N, C-alpha and C positions, 0 to 999 in steps of 0.2 A: 514314435510319431509325435512331432511337436504340436503343442497347444499354442493357440494365439490368444493372448489375453490383452483386454484393453484397460489402460490405466487412464482414470479420469482425473480432472483437477479436483483435489480434495478440499473439504471444507478448512480454510486456513484460520478459522476461529474468530471471535469477537464480532460476529455478525456479518462478516465480509462475505460478499455474494459474488465477487468477480475479481480478476486479476489480469494484468497485461504482461503478455510475453516479452521479456526483456532480451534474454539470450538463451539459445539452446546450447546444452552443455554435451549433447550426444547428437550423431547422425544417423541416418538410416543405415542399416548394416553393422553397427556398433555392437559389440558384446558388452552387456552391463551385469553387474553383480547387485545382489540385493542391497537395497537402502543406498545405491549410489545416486548422488544428484543428477538429474537429466535436464532440468531447465530452471532458469532463474526468472521469477516473475515479480512484478512490482504491484503490491496491493496498495488500498488507500492508506495505509499505515506504514509499510516497510517493504523492503526488498528481501525475497524469501527464495533460497534454493529448495526445490521441491525434490525429494527422494522418491526413487520407484520402488514400490514393495515386491517387484519380480525380478527374477535373474534370467537373462536370456539374450536374444537377439532383437534389436530393434527393427521392427518390419514397417513402420510408418509413423510419421509425426503429423500432428493437426495444428495448423495455426502458424502464420508468419511471425517473425519478431516485429513487436509493435501492435499485434492483434490482441484485442481484449476478449477474455474467455469467461463465461458464467462458471460458478462452481458446479461440477457435475459434467462438465463438457469433456469430450476424449482429449487427452494430451498426446498419448502414442500407444501403439500396440507392441507387444513383446512376444516373441515365440520362445516358449520354454519347453524343456524336456527332450529336445532332440534338435535335429537339424532346422534351420529356419526356411520356410517358404515365403518368398517375398509377398507382401500385401499388394494387391492391385491398387489400392488407393495411397496416393502420396500428395503431401501438402507443400513441404518446404524444402524437400531433398530429393535427389534422384533415387531411383529403386536401388536396392542393394544388389551388388554383383554376385558374390558367392561367400557363404559362411559355411565351415565345415561342422559336422556333427560333432566332432570333438571340441571345437571351440565354443559351441553352444553349451554343451554339457558341462564344461569346466566352469561356466559362469553360474550354473545353477546347482547350488547345494540343496536348496528347497526351493518351492515355487512361490512362496509368499513370505513376507516379513510382517511382523506387528508394528514395526517401528515407523508409523507413518504419521501424518499430520492429524488434527483434530477432525473427528467426524468421519474418519475413513475405515474405521473398524479394525479388530485385531484378529479376526478369524480368516481363515483362508476361503477363497471363493468356490464354488461349486465347481467339481472337475468336468469341464466340458470344453468342446472346441468352438471356438468362436466362428460362426457360420457366416458366409458372405452370400448374400441373395443374388441369384443369377436368374434372369427372366428368359434368357435364351440358353437352353442346355447345351447347344452347339458351341456357345462362346467359350474360348480357351482363356485360361488365366494369363494374365499379362506377366511376363518374365523379364529379368533384366537383360537376358541375352539377346532379346528381340527388340531392337530401336524401332521407335515409331518413325515412319516416313513423314514428309511434310503434310500438313493437313490439306484435306481436299473437301471442298464444299460443292455438292451437286446442285444442280438447277433442275431437278426433276419436276414436271409439270404436276404430277400426282403423288401424294404421299403414300408410301408403301403400307401395307396392312401386316399385322402379325406382331410377334414379340419384338421388343426393342432391345438390341444387344448392348445393355449398360450395366456394368457391376458396380461402379463407384458411386456411393450415396451422395458425395460432394459434386459429382457430374450432375446427378438428377437435381439436387437443390440448386445449383447454379442455373440450369436450364429453367426451372420451375420459378425461381425469383425474377428471371428476365423475360418470362412469358414466351419461352422457345419451345415448340414441339419437336421433341427428340425424333419423331418419325421423319422429319424433314432433313435430318443430318445424316450423313453416310460416314460410318466409322472407318478409321484408318489403322486400328489395331488389328490384331489376328483374328481371322474369320469375321471381320467387319465390327469388331468391338468398338464402341464409342469412347474416345477418350476426351479428357478435359480440353485438349488443344483443338479438338474438332468442334467442340461447343463454342469455345472462344472465337474460332475463326468464323463460324456461322453467325455469331453475334456481331462481328465486324462487318460482315457483308450485309447483314439486315439492317444495321443501324447507319451505314453509310449513305449520306444524305443525297437525295437525287437532284440533278441540275434543275434550278429554278430561277426565275427572275428575282434579283436581289431587291429585298425591301428594306426600307429604313430601319435601322435597329432602334429598339425602344431605348430611352435614356436610362442608364443604370445609376441607382441612387448612389451617392458618393460613399455611404456606409458600407456598401458590398465590396468596394475596392480595399477595405482595410484589412490587416491581418487578423486571421481567426486562430485562437489558441483553444484547444480543446480542454474543458474543465474535467480533468480525470486525474487519477492517481492520487498523490498527495495534495496537489492543488485542488482538486475536486473535492477530496475529503474536508479539506479545511473550509472551502466554500460552503460546503452543505452544514458543517457543524456551526460555523459563524452565523449562518442564515437561520438555523434552527434556534440557536442561543437567542438572537433578537427577536425571533417570532414568538418563542415560548416564555422567556425570562422577562418579568418586569424589573429591569436593572436600573440601579441609581449609583452615582459617583460622587465621592467626596475626596478631598485632597488637602494637604498640608505641606509646607516647607519646614525642614528639620535641619539643625546644625549638626553636621556629621563630623566634625573636627575630632571629637573625643573617640568616635568609633575608629577612624582612620589612624589615630595615634595608637590606639589599643592594638590594632591589627599590625602595625609596624612593630610594637614591642614583642607581640607573640612571635612573629616571624624572625626577628632578631634573636631570640631565645634559643633558636636551633629547632631542628625536627622538620617534618613536612609543612610546607607553606599552607597558609590559610587564605581563601580568597574571600574578597568582600561578599560576594554572592552566599558563601557559606555562613557568614556571619549574619546576613540578612535572613537567611533561611532559619537560623537558629532563633533569630528574634520572632519570626512568624510562628514557629512552632509553639514557643512559649506563649505568644499572644493567643493563639488558638486554644491552648489549654485554659486561659482565662475567659474566653469568648467562644465557647464550643459551637454556638448557633451558627457560625460560618463554616464549620467543617461538616458540611451537611449537603444533602441533595433533597429534592421534592419528587415524590412519588405521585404523579398527577393522576394516575388511575384510581389510587386509593385515598387521594386527597390528604396525604400525610407528609410531615417533615421528618426525614430520616437522619438523625444526627449519627455521625460515623465514629467508631471508637478509636481508629488509628489516623495518623496523619501521612498520607502518601503525597509527597509534594511534587508537582509537576513545575517545570521551568521551560521557558520559550527558548529554543535554540534555532539560529537562522542557519541554513544549510544551502547548497547550491540546488537542492530539490525542493526548496521551500521551507516554510516555517514548520517546526515540529515541536512537540512538547513531551520530552522523555520524563519518566516518572520515578523519583527515589522513593523506594518503597520504605516504610517505616522510619520517616525521617525524624520522628520525635524520640527514637532511641539511638541516634547517632551523635557523635561529638562533632565539633567544627572541623577537626582533621578528616574525619570519615565522610562528612558531606563534601568537603573539597575534593576529596579523592573521587567520590562518586560523581559529582557534577563533571570533573574532567574527563572521566571514563565515558560517560554517556554522551557528552559532547563530541568526543573524538569518534565514537561509534556513529554518531548522527552524521557526522561529516563524511564518513566513508560509505553512508547509505545502508549500513547493517543493522539498524535497530529492528528488533523482532516486535511483533504486536505485544507481546508482554510488557516490553520496555515502554510502551506509548499508552497503556491503558490502566485504569484503576486509580487515577489521581483523585484526590478529595479537594485539593486547594492549589492554586498555581501562582508562582512568583515570576514576573515578567520585569526583566532589567532591560528596558529599551533604552536606558542612558548609554549603552555601548554604541548606539547609533548618533549620538551627539545630540540627543534632544531632551528637553527638561520634564515635559509633561505629556500625559495622554489620558485618554478614557478608554481603558481596556474593554474588550468584549469578553464576557465570562466564558470559560472553557466548559461548555455543556457537558454533562449534566451537574457540574459543580456549582456552588453558591456564591463563591467570590473569587476575586484576583487582585492581588497587590502589584501595583506598578511602581518602578523605581526609575528615576530620571537620572541624568549624569550628575556627578559630584564635582562641583566647581567653586573656585573661590569667589565669594560675593560679598558685598558690605552687609554687616550684621551687627546688630546691638548685643554686646556681650558684656555681662556685668556692668551694666550701665554705660558702657563706653562703646563708641563706633569702631568696630574692627573687621578685618578681612578674615572671613571663616570658611570652611569647606561646607557648602549648603546643597541640599538635595531635596527634591520635590517627590513626595509620596503620594500615590493616589489608589483608592480602593473602590473598586466596582463590586456590588453586591446584589444579591437576588433579594428583592424587598419583601418577598414572600416568607422568607426564613427569619428575618428580623427587621426592626425598625432603625431609623437613623441614629438613635442613641446608642444601640449596640454597635452599628458600624463605626460611629464616631468613637467610641471607647476603644475599640480595637485599633483603630488608625492612630489614635493619641497615644496609646501604650507603644505601639511600634516606634513613633516618633520620639517618645521619652528614652526607649532603650537605645535608639541610634544616638541621641544627644548625650546620654549618660549610660555608657554600657554596664555601669555597676548596677543599675536596676535589675539585671539579669540575674545577679547573685542572690536576690531574694527567693528565685524559683529554682535554683539549682541544687 
């Protein structure tokens, strides 16, 4: 006898409380094996394929593509341990037709796997059959071989009394949310079972407006006619984080122009010497790491509950990357222990993964300082918003030829504007200015770095 187990949206880690269904990877009736990805969801941080810890036959799915579900909400049900009996509840796909006991049994080497996401446990569930509540004992289970006829809505003057023949909790919720009394609906399923189509048809009839004398329509504000874009997913997460940063952090910004000619020359010579290419971003990251070792106040965070500044021992360097899904900030872990070549390779890898939309929550969290190269957009300066809960962000504008006084003479040099936004709680302007000046000195004269290598 098969057991029907319910698989719920697991805790995806990092405080995420909901996810949007992007694409179902299985249909009702499919045989799945343990730890097979069954749905692709988008969280506020990344796209994630969710594996199912059960092996068996999918009997129901919950949620259309594009639907947001909270953590702990049902994703699907799986019949394990024998032939699958179709669930009467269906959400996004037709009911299964037929699945042999052999097909279901071949997918189940054990009923549960520990290889699941954060917070979903590693021990098997209690061995019990999932019960489906039936208020009418005479109501038969809906099977795939019994197609439902067209919905019929009665116009009975008096509501019948007695049990309401409804099995599906989704049907009950739909009726309850819309204020529909199920006693007024006649079911078209076997033995009068009320189906979702019956409720939807009843709602259409109830909400059909009665003929009336046309009244002048009230004026619609022009703003209501504009396009509305939901703030959810990555865009919503960015909005929440930036709003929180500006609300909680008393930030200040300072900036300076620097002659980057020597830095660009040094990079060209490094790449001409052979080996993996070194990017400008990697050289700037190397400079940032060394500057933070001299000014550790900026590699910190503020514990508001304890009213303490927490200086962090390692530099996990975030960098802003623009993708089709919006701005994301992947994090290079332990950037202080990496060479310029290693930083270049890691920046390239994370940027490509970001463009593919495959960054994991681990790739996007844990940063202690952010480097923002907005010069790629062709702009010179900016006042960056700190990536909460970090304490500072260095912004880098475009590097372009400009008139510059060099060794007492007016010359055309490669000039860049650097800007530092910092949390004024962790340090004063002297520390922030010292950090930014040291970064500018290293950009203008890369040999300064040799003193710390």
